[in-house]
C-alpha positions in Angstrom: 4.8 -13.2 -5.9 8.4 -12.0 -6.4 7.5 -8.6 -4.9 6.0 -10.3 -1.8 9.3 -12.2 -1.3 11.4 -9.1 -1.7 9.3 -7.1 0.8 9.3 -9.9 3.4 13.0 -10.3 3.1 13.6 -6.6 3.4 11.4 -6.3 6.5 13.2 -9.2 8.1 16.7 -8.0 7.2 16.0 -4.5 8.5 14.5 -5.8 11.7 17.5 -8.0 12.3 20.0 -5.3 11.4 18.4 -3.1 14.1 18.6 -6.1 16.5 14.8 -6.1 17.1 12.7 -9.2 17.7 9.4 -9.9 16.0 7.8 -9.2 19.4 9.6 -5.8 19.6 8.2 -4.8 16.2 4.7 -6.1 17.1 4.8 -4.0 20.2 6.0 -0.9 18.3 3.4 -1.2 15.6 0.4 -2.6 17.4 0.3 -5.5 14.8 0.2 -9.1 15.9 3.3 -11.3 16.0 1.5 -13.7 13.6 1.0 -11.0 11.1 4.6 -9.9 11.2 5.8 -13.5 10.8 3.5 -14.0 7.8 5.0 -10.9 6.2 8.6 -12.0 6.9 7.9 -15.6 5.9 6.8 -14.2 2.5 3.2 -15.5 2.9 1.5 -12.1 2.5 2.1 -8.6 1.4 0.2 -6.5 4.0 -1.9 -3.5 3.2 -0.2 -0.2 3.2 -1.3 0.7 6.7 0.6 -2.2 8.4 3.6 -1.7 6.1 3.7 2.0 7.0 3.6 1.1 10.7 6.5 -1.4 10.2 8.5 1.3 8.3 8.0 3.8 11.2 8.9 1.1 13.8 12.2 0.5 11.9 12.8 4.2 11.2 12.8 3.8 7.4 10.7 5.3 4.7 7.9 3.1 3.2 9.7 3.1 -0.2 12.7 1.2 1.4 10.5 -1.9 1.2 9.3 -1.3 -2.3 12.5 0.0 -4.1 13.7 -1.9 -7.2 17.0 -0.1 -7.4 18.8 3.1 -6.4 18.2 5.7 -9.0 18.9 9.4 -8.1 17.6 11.0 -11.3 14.0 11.3 -12.5 12.0 8.2 -13.2 9.9 8.1 -16.3 7.1 5.6 -16.7 5.8 5.3 -20.3 2.3 4.1 -21.1 2.3 0.3 -21.0 5.7 0.0 -19.5 6.9 -0.6 -15.9 3.5 -2.0 -14.9 4.8 -5.4 -13.8 5.2 -7.0 -11.4 2.2 -5.8 -9.4 1.7 -5.7 -5.7 -1.5 -7.1 -4.3 -1.7 -5.9 -0.7 -3.9 -7.8 1.7 -6.0 -6.0 4.2 -5.3 -5.6 7.9 -7.5 -8.7 8.4 -5.4 -11.7 7.4 -8.5 -13.5 6.1 -9.7 -10.7 3.9 -9.5 -10.9 0.2 -7.3 -8.9 -2.1 -9.2 -6.3 -4.1 -6.6 -4.0 -5.5 -3.4 -4.6 -7.6 -0.8 -1.9 -7.2 1.8 -1.0 -9.8 4.6 1.2 -8.5 5.4 4.2 -10.7 8.5 5.1 -8.8 10.2 1.9 -7.8 13.6 2.9 -9.2 13.7 6.3 -7.5 15.6 6.2 -4.3 15.1 8.6 -1.5 11.5 9.5 -2.5 8.9 10.8 -0.1 5.8 10.0 -2.1 4.6 6.6 -3.4 2.7 6.9 -6.7 0.8 3.8 -7.8 -1.3 2.8 -10.8 -4.0 0.6 -9.2 -6.5 -1.8 -10.7 -9.5 -2.2 -8.5 -11.4 -5.4 -8.7 -15.1 -5.4 -9.6 -17.5 -4.7 -6.7 -18.2 -7.8 -4.5 -20.0 -8.3 -1.3 -17.0 -8.5 0.9 -16.7 -7.2 4.5 -14.0 -4.6 4.3 -12.1 -3.1 7.3 -11.2 0.6 7.3 -7.5 1.3 7.9 -5.6 4.4 8.9 -1.9 5.4 8.9 0.0 8.7 9.1 0.3 10.7 5.9 -1.8 11.9 3.0 -3.3 10.4 -0.1 -4.3 11.8 -3.5 -6.4 9.7 -5.9 -7.3 10.4 -9.6 -10.0 8.1 -11.1 -8.8 7.1 -14.6 -11.6 4.7 -15.5 -14.8 3.4 -13.8 -16.0 4.4 -10.4 -14.8 4.1 -6.8 -16.3 4.5 -3.4 -14.2 5.9 -0.5 -15.4 5.4 3.0 -13.6 8.2 5.0 -14.5 8.4 8.6 -18.2 8.5 8.8 -18.6 9.8 5.2 -18.8 8.0 1.9 -17.6 9.7 -1.3 -18.4 8.3 -4.8 -15.9 9.3 -7.5 -16.1 8.6 -11.3 -13.7 9.0 -14.2 -11.8 12.3 -14.0 -12.7 12.9 -10.3 -10.0 13.4 -7.6 -9.8 13.3 -3.8 -7.1 14.3 -1.4 -7.3 13.3 2.2 -5.5 12.8 5.5 -4.7 9.0 5.9 -4.9 9.2 9.7 -8.7 9.1 9.3 -10.0 5.5 8.9 -10.6 5.0 5.2 -11.3 2.4 2.5 -11.2 2.5 -1.3 -13.3 0.0 -3.4 -15.0 -0.3 -6.7 -18.6 0.8 -7.2 -19.6 -1.4 -10.1 -19.1 -4.8 -11.8 -16.4 -3.6 -14.1 -13.9 -2.5 -11.6 -11.8 0.7 -11.8 -8.4 2.1 -12.6 -6.9 4.9 -10.5 -3.6 6.7 -9.8 -2.9 7.1 -6.1 -0.1 9.1 -4.6 0.7 8.3 -0.9 2.8 10.4 1.3 4.0 9.2 4.7 6.4 11.1 7.0 9.3 9.2 8.4 
């Protein structure tokens, strides 16, 4: 919950610093005024696609919303460390359930252009998911379990040790394939 508050506050502060109204940001992003207010009021942490759109509308990099501190040197994440707090992004649909918990692996690295995450994917459930798209590229390595990636009109099934690299502008969705969930590392690149 702490991360949700930080992200919402940062979005609002940056929007106000640029003297933009919520309506201005909604127009620039194609998101609804309600969704932007929900983010700023700290009620939700949006999925990456809307957050990337907001970052572009405010002319900042995605990491600006997620940074923990300003570290110029390398960032080392040891096994079992730096995994909390997690981020649980909602989908583009405000009513949709959260199904992935993100753990940033670079929160203290300032000026970064990639966003690496360790992600716990919830066990497969019968939920109607909505594909999302945003500028950039994504790389995924499956550490444990299996995932299904809907990418455009294709579906890819990946298991432990498999990887995929794709353009994020194509509508896509990542979800678990079985009852035990999955663990993945995802690296997301978004141009400013």
